[in-house]
ZAKOLMI-788982 format. One record per atom (N, C-alpha, C, O): chain; residue in one letter; residue number from 0; x, z, y; atom name. Coordinates in pm, 1 decimal. Last residue first. Layout:
BEGIN
('A', 'A', NUM, (X, Z, Y), 'CA')
...
END
This chain:
BEGIN
('A', 'D', 84, (1958.1, 914.3, 1409.9), 'N')
('A', 'D', 84, (2058.1, 1005.5, 1469.4), 'CA')
('A', 'D', 84, (2141.8, 931.0, 1570.8), 'C')
('A', 'D', 84, (2231.2, 989.4, 1632.0), 'O')
('A', 'M', 83, (1607.8, 854.2, 1401.3), 'N')
('A', 'M', 83, (1743.6, 798.4, 1399.5), 'CA')
('A', 'M', 83, (1839.6, 897.6, 1466.8), 'C')
('A', 'M', 83, (1805.7, 957.5, 1568.8), 'O')
('A', 'P', 82, (1378.5, 1042.6, 1204.4), 'N')
('A', 'P', 82, (1433.9, 1003.0, 1335.1), 'CA')
('A', 'P', 82, (1576.9, 951.1, 1320.5), 'C')
('A', 'P', 82, (1654.7, 998.9, 1238.0), 'O')
('A', 'R', 81, (1217.8, 898.8, 920.5), 'N')
('A', 'R', 81, (1309.9, 998.9, 976.7), 'CA')
('A', 'R', 81, (1362.5, 951.2, 1111.6), 'C')
('A', 'R', 81, (1388.0, 832.2, 1130.1), 'O')
('A', 'R', 80, (1084.5, 682.5, 827.7), 'N')
('A', 'R', 80, (1006.2, 785.5, 896.3), 'CA')
('A', 'R', 80, (1095.4, 887.6, 965.4), 'C')
('A', 'R', 80, (1052.2, 955.1, 1058.7), 'O')
('A', 'A', 79, (1266.2, 536.8, 683.7), 'N')
('A', 'A', 79, (1222.2, 480.5, 812.0), 'CA')
('A', 'A', 79, (1140.7, 581.7, 892.8), 'C')
('A', 'A', 79, (1129.1, 567.6, 1014.5), 'O')
('A', 'Q', 78, (1278.3, 689.5, 451.6), 'N')
('A', 'Q', 78, (1395.1, 683.3, 538.7), 'CA')
('A', 'Q', 78, (1355.9, 633.5, 676.6), 'C')
('A', 'Q', 78, (1407.2, 683.2, 776.9), 'O')
('A', 'N', 77, (1026.3, 626.5, 347.1), 'N')
('A', 'N', 77, (1054.6, 764.0, 389.2), 'CA')
('A', 'N', 77, (1176.9, 769.5, 480.5), 'C')
('A', 'N', 77, (1178.7, 846.3, 576.7), 'O')
('A', 'T', 76, (1073.2, 357.1, 284.3), 'N')
('A', 'T', 76, (972.2, 392.1, 384.8), 'CA')
('A', 'T', 76, (996.2, 533.6, 436.5), 'C')
('A', 'T', 76, (987.2, 557.8, 556.8), 'O')
('A', 'E', 75, (1262.0, 386.4, 81.6), 'N')
('A', 'E', 75, (1299.9, 316.8, 205.1), 'CA')
('A', 'E', 75, (1202.0, 349.5, 317.9), 'C')
('A', 'E', 75, (1242.4, 367.6, 432.8), 'O')
('A', 'R', 74, (1103.1, 519.7, -109.9), 'N')
('A', 'R', 74, (1226.1, 582.2, -58.4), 'CA')
('A', 'R', 74, (1267.0, 519.4, 74.5), 'C')
('A', 'R', 74, (1302.5, 590.1, 168.9), 'O')
('A', 'V', 73, (904.2, 324.9, -151.7), 'N')
('A', 'V', 73, (867.9, 456.8, -97.7), 'CA')
('A', 'V', 73, (991.0, 525.6, -39.8), 'C')
('A', 'V', 73, (983.8, 583.8, 68.5), 'O')
('A', 'V', 72, (1058.5, 120.7, -263.4), 'N')
('A', 'V', 72, (990.5, 97.2, -136.1), 'CA')
('A', 'V', 72, (951.3, 229.9, -72.0), 'C')
('A', 'V', 72, (964.0, 245.8, 49.5), 'O')
('A', 'A', 71, (1133.8, 245.4, -500.2), 'N')
('A', 'A', 71, (1238.0, 204.3, -405.5), 'CA')
('A', 'A', 71, (1177.7, 180.1, -267.3), 'C')
('A', 'A', 71, (1238.2, 214.8, -165.9), 'O')
('A', 'W', 70, (882.4, 270.4, -614.9), 'N')
('A', 'W', 70, (956.3, 391.8, -578.5), 'CA')
('A', 'W', 70, (1069.8, 359.8, -483.9), 'C')
('A', 'W', 70, (1099.8, 439.6, -395.2), 'O')
('A', 'A', 69, (805.7, 4.1, -665.2), 'N')
('A', 'A', 69, (732.1, 85.9, -568.2), 'CA')
('A', 'A', 69, (811.0, 208.6, -524.9), 'C')
('A', 'A', 69, (806.0, 246.4, -407.8), 'O')
('A', 'D', 68, (942.5, -279.1, -693.3), 'N')
('A', 'D', 68, (981.8, -145.7, -738.7), 'CA')
('A', 'D', 68, (924.0, -48.0, -636.4), 'C')
('A', 'D', 68, (986.0, -20.8, -533.6), 'O')
('A', 'A', 67, (669.8, -517.6, -698.0), 'N')
('A', 'A', 67, (789.5, -455.1, -641.1), 'CA')
('A', 'A', 67, (823.3, -327.0, -715.6), 'C')
('A', 'A', 67, (741.9, -274.0, -791.2), 'O')
('A', 'V', 66, (554.9, -787.2, -894.1), 'N')
('A', 'V', 66, (539.6, -647.4, -854.5), 'CA')
('A', 'V', 66, (673.8, -591.6, -808.2), 'C')
('A', 'V', 66, (777.4, -615.0, -870.5), 'O')
('A', 'P', 65, (400.1, -1105.9, -850.1), 'N')
('A', 'P', 65, (519.6, -1026.0, -880.1), 'CA')
('A', 'P', 65, (506.5, -885.7, -820.0), 'C')
('A', 'P', 65, (454.0, -868.3, -710.0), 'O')
('A', 'G', 64, (36.5, -1081.1, -881.2), 'N')
('A', 'G', 64, (161.8, -1149.5, -852.0), 'CA')
('A', 'G', 64, (279.5, -1062.2, -889.2), 'C')
('A', 'G', 64, (263.0, -957.5, -951.7), 'O')
('A', 'L', 63, (-188.9, -965.5, -974.3), 'N')
('A', 'L', 63, (-187.5, -1000.0, -832.5), 'CA')
('A', 'L', 63, (-61.1, -1074.4, -792.0), 'C')
('A', 'L', 63, (-52.4, -1125.5, -680.4), 'O')
('A', 'H', 62, (-146.5, -887.5, -1229.6), 'N')
('A', 'H', 62, (-237.5, -1001.2, -1211.8), 'CA')
('A', 'H', 62, (-243.5, -1046.2, -1065.4), 'C')
('A', 'H', 62, (-297.1, -1153.0, -1035.8), 'O')
('A', 'R', 61, (11.8, -655.7, -1205.8), 'N')
('A', 'R', 61, (75.6, -785.0, -1234.0), 'CA')
('A', 'R', 61, (-16.3, -905.4, -1213.5), 'C')
('A', 'R', 61, (31.7, -1014.5, -1183.1), 'O')
('A', 'L', 60, (-103.9, -407.9, -1182.6), 'N')
('A', 'L', 60, (-91.9, -488.7, -1060.9), 'CA')
('A', 'L', 60, (-41.6, -630.0, -1087.6), 'C')
('A', 'L', 60, (-51.5, -715.9, -1000.1), 'O')
('A', 'K', 59, (-91.0, -263.2, -1410.7), 'N')
('A', 'K', 59, (-225.1, -290.3, -1359.3), 'CA')
('A', 'K', 59, (-222.9, -379.1, -1234.7), 'C')
('A', 'K', 59, (-328.2, -421.0, -1186.6), 'O')
('A', 'D', 58, (180.7, -233.2, -1444.4), 'N')
('A', 'D', 58, (106.0, -305.4, -1547.5), 'CA')
('A', 'D', 58, (-33.8, -342.2, -1500.3), 'C')
('A', 'D', 58, (-89.6, -442.3, -1545.3), 'O')
('A', 'P', 57, (254.4, -70.6, -1225.9), 'N')
('A', 'P', 57, (288.1, -213.4, -1225.9), 'CA')
('A', 'P', 57, (211.5, -293.8, -1330.4), 'C')
('A', 'P', 57, (180.4, -410.7, -1307.4), 'O')
('A', 'N', 56, (49.3, 154.5, -1067.9), 'N')
('A', 'N', 56, (99.1, 119.1, -1201.3), 'CA')
('A', 'N', 56, (128.3, -31.4, -1206.3), 'C')
('A', 'N', 56, (36.2, -111.9, -1192.3), 'O')
('A', 'I', 55, (-81.8, 211.7, -841.7), 'N')
('A', 'I', 55, (59.9, 185.1, -825.0), 'CA')
('A', 'I', 55, (123.9, 142.7, -958.0), 'C')
('A', 'I', 55, (239.4, 100.0, -960.3), 'O')
('A', 'V', 54, (-376.3, 228.4, -672.5), 'N')
('A', 'V', 54, (-317.6, 184.2, -798.9), 'CA')
('A', 'V', 54, (-173.0, 147.9, -769.3), 'C')
('A', 'V', 54, (-144.8, 64.6, -683.2), 'O')
('A', 'A', 53, (-599.5, 462.2, -524.3), 'N')
('A', 'A', 53, (-475.0, 385.6, -520.5), 'CA')
('A', 'A', 53, (-433.3, 347.3, -661.8), 'C')
('A', 'A', 53, (-452.1, 422.9, -757.2), 'O')
('A', 'R', 52, (-885.0, 530.1, -344.1), 'N')
('A', 'R', 52, (-831.4, 508.7, -478.8), 'CA')
('A', 'R', 52, (-709.6, 417.3, -469.0), 'C')
('A', 'R', 52, (-716.8, 308.3, -412.1), 'O')
('A', 'I', 51, (-1038.7, 765.1, -158.5), 'N')
('A', 'I', 51, (-938.4, 659.2, -149.2), 'CA')
('A', 'I', 51, (-876.4, 648.3, -287.0), 'C')
('A', 'I', 51, (-822.1, 745.2, -340.0), 'O')
('A', 'A', 50, (-1378.9, 851.6, -88.3), 'N')
('A', 'A', 50, (-1258.3, 860.5, -172.0), 'CA')
('A', 'A', 50, (-1166.9, 742.7, -140.3), 'C')
('A', 'A', 50, (-1212.2, 635.3, -100.7), 'O')
('A', 'Q', 49, (-1555.1, 831.9, 121.5), 'N')
('A', 'Q', 49, (-1574.8, 938.8, 23.4), 'CA')
('A', 'Q', 49, (-1450.6, 960.9, -62.0), 'C')
('A', 'Q', 49, (-1420.6, 1073.2, -102.8), 'O')
('A', 'I', 48, (-1586.1, 747.6, 451.8), 'N')
('A', 'I', 48, (-1498.7, 735.5, 334.9), 'CA')
('A', 'I', 48, (-1519.1, 857.5, 245.9), 'C')
('A', 'I', 48, (-1502.4, 971.5, 289.5), 'O')
('A', 'Q', 47, (-1906.5, 659.3, 574.5), 'N')
('A', 'Q', 47, (-1795.5, 753.6, 567.7), 'CA')
('A', 'Q', 47, (-1715.8, 733.2, 439.8), 'C')
('A', 'Q', 47, (-1771.5, 705.1, 333.7), 'O')
('A', 'G', 46, (-2134.2, 502.0, 570.5), 'N')
('A', 'G', 46, (-2036.5, 479.1, 675.7), 'CA')
('A', 'G', 46, (-1918.7, 574.5, 675.6), 'C')
('A', 'G', 46, (-1837.8, 571.2, 768.2), 'O')
('A', 'D', 45, (-2269.6, 578.7, 337.8), 'N')
('A', 'D', 45, (-2326.8, 610.3, 469.0), 'CA')
('A', 'D', 45, (-2222.1, 602.3, 579.9), 'C')
('A', 'D', 45, (-2220.7, 684.6, 671.4), 'O')
('A', 'L', 44, (-1969.8, 562.9, 168.2), 'N')
('A', 'L', 44, (-2111.4, 596.3, 155.6), 'CA')
('A', 'L', 44, (-2160.6, 639.8, 292.7), 'C')
('A', 'L', 44, (-2101.2, 726.9, 356.2), 'O')
('A', 'I', 43, (-1698.3, 400.3, 17.9), 'N')
('A', 'I', 43, (-1767.4, 433.1, 141.6), 'CA')
('A', 'I', 43, (-1914.9, 455.7, 112.7), 'C')
('A', 'I', 43, (-1977.7, 377.4, 41.4), 'O')
('A', 'D', 42, (-1391.0, 409.5, -116.7), 'N')
('A', 'D', 42, (-1531.1, 432.3, -154.6), 'CA')
('A', 'D', 42, (-1601.1, 479.2, -28.2), 'C')
('A', 'D', 42, (-1568.1, 584.4, 26.7), 'O')
('A', 'L', 41, (-1135.1, 179.8, -81.1), 'N')
('A', 'L', 41, (-1209.9, 286.2, -14.7), 'CA')
('A', 'L', 41, (-1350.8, 292.8, -70.4), 'C')
('A', 'L', 41, (-1422.2, 192.6, -71.2), 'O')
('A', 'A', 40, (-828.2, 118.0, -244.4), 'N')
('A', 'A', 40, (-970.3, 85.4, -231.3), 'CA')
('A', 'A', 40, (-1040.4, 205.9, -169.7), 'C')
('A', 'A', 40, (-1008.7, 320.4, -202.3), 'O')
('A', 'L', 39, (-504.3, -15.8, -241.1), 'N')
('A', 'L', 39, (-591.6, 95.2, -204.2), 'CA')
('A', 'L', 39, (-733.2, 41.9, -195.9), 'C')
('A', 'L', 39, (-755.4, -68.2, -145.5), 'O')
('A', 'T', 38, (-219.6, -103.0, -439.5), 'N')
('A', 'T', 38, (-348.0, -136.8, -377.8), 'CA')
('A', 'T', 38, (-418.5, -6.6, -342.0), 'C')
('A', 'T', 38, (-395.9, 97.7, -403.3), 'O')
('A', 'N', 37, (136.1, -172.6, -408.4), 'N')
('A', 'N', 37, (20.2, -97.8, -456.3), 'CA')
('A', 'N', 37, (-106.4, -154.7, -394.4), 'C')
('A', 'N', 37, (-101.4, -242.7, -308.4), 'O')
('A', 'V', 36, (322.5, -384.5, -397.9), 'N')
('A', 'V', 36, (367.3, -246.0, -408.6), 'CA')
('A', 'V', 36, (255.4, -160.7, -466.5), 'C')
('A', 'V', 36, (276.4, -85.6, -561.8), 'O')
('A', 'V', 35, (396.2, -716.1, -478.7), 'N')
('A', 'V', 35, (291.5, -614.1, -470.2), 'CA')
('A', 'V', 35, (352.6, -475.5, -491.4), 'C')
('A', 'V', 35, (424.3, -451.8, -588.6), 'O')
('A', 'K', 34, (620.3, -906.6, -274.2), 'N')
('A', 'K', 34, (585.2, -846.6, -403.5), 'CA')
('A', 'K', 34, (485.3, -732.8, -382.2), 'C')
('A', 'K', 34, (489.4, -662.7, -281.1), 'O')
('A', 'G', 33, (712.7, -1007.7, -37.9), 'N')
('A', 'G', 33, (580.8, -1049.7, -82.0), 'CA')
('A', 'G', 33, (538.5, -993.6, -216.5), 'C')
('A', 'G', 33, (432.3, -1029.0, -267.8), 'O')
('A', 'D', 32, (942.1, -899.7, 55.1), 'N')
('A', 'D', 32, (956.6, -1021.5, -24.9), 'CA')
('A', 'D', 32, (822.1, -1073.4, -76.5), 'C')
('A', 'D', 32, (817.9, -1171.8, -150.3), 'O')
('A', 'R', 31, (867.2, -664.2, 174.2), 'N')
('A', 'R', 31, (915.1, -772.6, 261.7), 'CA')
('A', 'R', 31, (932.5, -904.4, 187.7), 'C')
('A', 'R', 31, (937.2, -1010.1, 250.6), 'O')
('A', 'D', 30, (575.4, -577.2, -27.1), 'N')
('A', 'D', 30, (705.5, -551.0, 34.7), 'CA')
('A', 'D', 30, (749.5, -672.2, 115.8), 'C')
('A', 'D', 30, (676.9, -771.2, 124.8), 'O')
('A', 'R', 29, (227.1, -518.7, 27.4), 'N')
('A', 'R', 29, (334.9, -602.7, -24.2), 'CA')
('A', 'R', 29, (465.6, -568.3, 47.3), 'C')
('A', 'R', 29, (466.4, -534.9, 165.7), 'O')
('A', 'F', 28, (-80.9, -384.2, -57.3), 'N')
('A', 'F', 28, (44.2, -358.9, 13.0), 'CA')
('A', 'F', 28, (152.9, -441.7, -53.6), 'C')
('A', 'F', 28, (169.9, -436.7, -175.5), 'O')
('A', 'I', 27, (-409.4, -470.0, -10.3), 'N')
('A', 'I', 27, (-294.9, -490.2, -98.4), 'CA')
('A', 'I', 27, (-170.8, -470.2, -12.1), 'C')
('A', 'I', 27, (-157.3, -531.8, 93.6), 'O')
('A', 'A', 26, (-704.5, -276.0, 50.8), 'N')
('A', 'A', 26, (-587.1, -350.6, 93.7), 'CA')
('A', 'A', 26, (-488.0, -364.0, -21.7), 'C')
('A', 'A', 26, (-483.7, -283.4, -114.7), 'O')
('A', 'G', 25, (-1060.8, -261.5, 91.2), 'N')
('A', 'G', 25, (-931.4, -201.1, 64.4), 'CA')
('A', 'G', 25, (-819.1, -288.0, 114.8), 'C')
('A', 'G', 25, (-835.9, -364.4, 209.8), 'O')
('A', 'P', 24, (-1396.9, -228.9, -10.9), 'N')
('A', 'P', 24, (-1300.6, -263.2, 93.8), 'CA')
('A', 'P', 24, (-1169.1, -191.5, 66.2), 'C')
('A', 'P', 24, (-1167.1, -76.0, 23.6), 'O')
('A', 'Q', 23, (-1462.1, -312.3, -357.8), 'N')
('A', 'Q', 23, (-1463.9, -216.7, -246.9), 'CA')
('A', 'Q', 23, (-1368.9, -266.2, -137.2), 'C')
('A', 'Q', 23, (-1272.1, -336.7, -165.8), 'O')
('A', 'G', 22, (-1424.6, -472.7, -576.9), 'N')
('A', 'G', 22, (-1551.7, -481.1, -506.9), 'CA')
('A', 'G', 22, (-1565.9, -387.7, -388.2), 'C')
('A', 'G', 22, (-1671.2, -384.2, -324.5), 'O')
('A', 'N', 21, (-1158.6, -426.4, -644.2), 'N')
('A', 'N', 21, (-1265.1, -382.5, -735.5), 'CA')
('A', 'N', 21, (-1400.2, -375.1, -664.3), 'C')
('A', 'N', 21, (-1479.5, -283.9, -687.9), 'O')
('A', 'V', 20, (-1098.5, -476.7, -319.4), 'N')
('A', 'V', 20, (-1031.1, -426.0, -439.2), 'CA')
('A', 'V', 20, (-1138.5, -364.8, -527.8), 'C')
('A', 'V', 20, (-1201.3, -265.1, -492.1), 'O')
('A', 'L', 19, (-1072.2, -712.8, -68.8), 'N')
('A', 'L', 19, (-1164.4, -641.0, -156.3), 'CA')
('A', 'L', 19, (-1088.3, -602.4, -282.9), 'C')
('A', 'L', 19, (-1022.4, -685.7, -345.1), 'O')
('A', 'H', 18, (-828.8, -655.6, 187.0), 'N')
('A', 'H', 18, (-872.2, -727.8, 67.0), 'CA')
('A', 'H', 18, (-980.4, -646.4, -3.2), 'C')
('A', 'H', 18, (-979.2, -523.5, 2.9), 'O')
('A', 'P', 17, (-569.3, -674.9, 425.5), 'N')
('A', 'P', 17, (-706.2, -632.1, 394.9), 'CA')
('A', 'P', 17, (-761.1, -718.9, 281.1), 'C')
('A', 'P', 17, (-741.7, -840.4, 279.8), 'O')
('A', 'E', 16, (-240.2, -621.4, 353.7), 'N')
('A', 'E', 16, (-339.7, -729.3, 355.1), 'CA')
('A', 'E', 16, (-477.4, -671.0, 327.5), 'C')
('A', 'E', 16, (-501.6, -621.9, 217.2), 'O')
('A', 'V', 15, (40.9, -516.4, 501.1), 'N')
('A', 'V', 15, (-85.0, -461.9, 450.1), 'CA')
('A', 'V', 15, (-189.5, -571.3, 466.1), 'C')
('A', 'V', 15, (-223.7, -609.7, 578.0), 'O')
('A', 'V', 14, (384.4, -545.6, 437.1), 'N')
('A', 'V', 14, (263.2, -609.8, 488.0), 'CA')
('A', 'V', 14, (142.6, -545.0, 420.9), 'C')
('A', 'V', 14, (142.0, -521.8, 300.0), 'O')
('A', 'G', 13, (714.4, -432.6, 533.2), 'N')
('A', 'G', 13, (596.1, -434.1, 446.5), 'CA')
('A', 'G', 13, (476.0, -496.2, 516.5), 'C')
('A', 'G', 13, (467.9, -498.5, 639.3), 'O')
('A', 'G', 12, (933.9, -400.0, 694.3), 'N')
('A', 'G', 12, (895.9, -536.2, 656.6), 'CA')
('A', 'G', 12, (777.2, -545.3, 564.5), 'C')
('A', 'G', 12, (741.6, -654.8, 520.9), 'O')
('A', 'I', 11, (973.9, -150.3, 782.5), 'N')
('A', 'I', 11, (1072.5, -199.9, 684.1), 'CA')
('A', 'I', 11, (1034.7, -338.8, 632.0), 'C')
('A', 'I', 11, (1095.5, -389.1, 537.5), 'O')
('A', 'R', 10, (753.4, -116.4, 948.1), 'N')
('A', 'R', 10, (887.5, -124.5, 1008.3), 'CA')
('A', 'R', 10, (991.5, -176.9, 910.9), 'C')
('A', 'R', 10, (1087.8, -241.6, 952.3), 'O')
('A', 'V', 9, (549.6, -82.6, 761.4), 'N')
('A', 'V', 9, (554.9, -208.8, 836.3), 'CA')
('A', 'V', 9, (693.0, -226.0, 901.1), 'C')
('A', 'V', 9, (744.2, -337.7, 908.4), 'O')
('A', 'F', 8, (615.6, 177.4, 685.7), 'N')
('A', 'F', 8, (611.2, 72.0, 585.0), 'CA')
('A', 'F', 8, (622.1, -64.6, 653.2), 'C')
('A', 'F', 8, (695.9, -151.6, 607.0), 'O')
('A', 'P', 7, (578.6, 324.4, 920.2), 'N')
('A', 'P', 7, (715.5, 302.9, 870.3), 'CA')
('A', 'P', 7, (721.7, 194.1, 762.9), 'C')
('A', 'P', 7, (823.2, 125.7, 750.7), 'O')
('A', 'A', 6, (285.1, 282.3, 935.4), 'N')
('A', 'A', 6, (378.3, 243.8, 1042.4), 'CA')
('A', 'A', 6, (521.4, 227.2, 991.3), 'C')
('A', 'A', 6, (581.8, 123.1, 1017.1), 'O')
('A', 'V', 5, (172.7, 385.9, 689.2), 'N')
('A', 'V', 5, (167.8, 243.4, 722.7), 'CA')
('A', 'V', 5, (271.5, 204.9, 828.2), 'C')
('A', 'V', 5, (339.8, 103.8, 811.9), 'O')
('A', 'F', 4, (195.7, 668.3, 668.3), 'N')
('A', 'F', 4, (264.7, 580.2, 574.5), 'CA')
('A', 'F', 4, (276.3, 437.4, 626.2), 'C')
('A', 'F', 4, (380.4, 374.1, 608.4), 'O')
('A', 'A', 3, (45.5, 782.0, 866.6), 'N')
('A', 'A', 3, (181.4, 831.5, 846.7), 'CA')
('A', 'A', 3, (262.1, 738.5, 756.7), 'C')
('A', 'A', 3, (384.4, 731.4, 768.7), 'O')
('A', 'A', 2, (-198.7, 654.1, 830.3), 'N')
('A', 'A', 2, (-122.3, 629.6, 952.5), 'CA')
('A', 'A', 2, (22.9, 672.2, 935.4), 'C')
('A', 'A', 2, (113.5, 605.1, 984.8), 'O')
('A', 'L', 1, (-284.0, 766.4, 584.5), 'N')
('A', 'L', 1, (-251.5, 624.2, 594.0), 'CA')
('A', 'L', 1, (-166.4, 594.1, 716.7), 'C')
('A', 'L', 1, (-71.4, 516.3, 708.0), 'O')
('A', 'M', 0, (-317.9, 1034.6, 659.1), 'N')
('A', 'M', 0, (-226.1, 1000.4, 553.0), 'CA')
('A', 'M', 0, (-185.1, 853.8, 565.1), 'C')
('A', 'M', 0, (-66.8, 820.7, 557.0), 'O')
END
């Protein structure tokens, strides 16, 4: 799931910053302007990912900085996934 999303996200100028999220290993996703799109946190037990927790609610992301229009970024990322004609 992450591989399918990250490559086109980076192609449109997005940045994935490794970061501790709520004390768990994770990442902050930022758009090309540096605005926060979402966060992901990984619950890891015995070296295996048990759960991936995502936060996309802008009200819960504002403490990290300016927040992007996540749905606009998702639409643009989906366009970048489509083969060029």
